[in-house]
C-alpha positions in Angstrom: 82.6 121.3 51.6 85.8 119.3 51.7 86.2 115.7 50.6 87.8 114.8 54.0 86.8 111.3 55.1 84.1 110.5 57.6 84.1 107.2 59.5 81.3 104.9 59.4 80.4 101.8 61.6 81.9 99.8 58.9 85.3 101.3 59.8 85.9 102.7 56.4 86.3 106.4 55.6 83.3 108.0 53.7 84.0 111.1 51.7 81.8 114.2 52.0 80.4 113.4 48.5 79.6 109.9 49.4 78.0 111.0 52.6 75.9 113.7 50.8 74.9 111.2 48.2 73.8 108.7 50.8 71.6 111.2 52.5 70.1 112.4 49.3 69.3 108.7 48.3 67.7 108.3 51.7 65.5 111.3 51.0 64.4 109.7 47.8 66.4 111.8 45.2 67.3 110.4 41.8 70.6 110.7 40.1 69.8 114.0 38.4 68.4 115.6 41.5 71.6 114.6 43.3 73.8 115.9 40.6 72.0 119.3 40.6 71.9 119.5 44.4 75.7 118.8 44.7 76.8 120.6 41.6 78.4 117.6 40.1 77.8 115.5 36.9 75.5 112.6 36.7 78.5 110.4 35.8 80.2 111.4 39.1 76.9 110.5 41.0 76.9 107.1 39.3 80.5 106.6 40.4 79.6 107.6 44.0 76.6 105.2 43.9 78.9 102.4 42.7 81.1 103.0 45.7 78.2 103.1 48.1 76.9 99.8 46.7 80.3 98.2 47.3 80.5 99.7 50.9 77.1 98.5 51.9 77.1 95.3 49.9 74.0 96.3 48.0 72.7 95.7 44.5 70.3 98.6 44.2 70.1 102.2 45.5 67.2 101.0 47.7 69.6 98.4 49.1 72.1 101.0 50.0 69.4 103.0 51.9 68.1 99.9 53.7 71.5 98.7 54.8 72.6 102.2 56.0 69.3 102.5 58.0 69.7 98.9 59.4 73.2 99.8 60.5 72.2 103.0 62.2 74.2 105.2 59.8 71.2 107.2 58.6 67.8 107.6 59.9 64.7 106.7 57.8 64.0 110.5 57.8 67.2 111.2 55.9 69.3 112.4 58.8 72.9 111.4 59.6 73.1 109.1 62.7 76.8 108.5 62.9 78.9 111.5 63.9 81.6 112.3 61.3 
């Protein structure tokens, strides 16, 4: 998978890794599970989560998910709602 950007309703580009991390957070995965699933380090996952917190103006991982669901970017079922 490439790291080409995907547009969100916020008008900012979201990389494939950010997008995948958001979906995994929505599905209830923790940092270790995300790292294993994506084949990346936990430090990289923490960096991606920091980016997502800034993007969604959230203080917690749950806040990221709530905001993304409220904005119609992801579904509560962990599916992508905005076309890349």
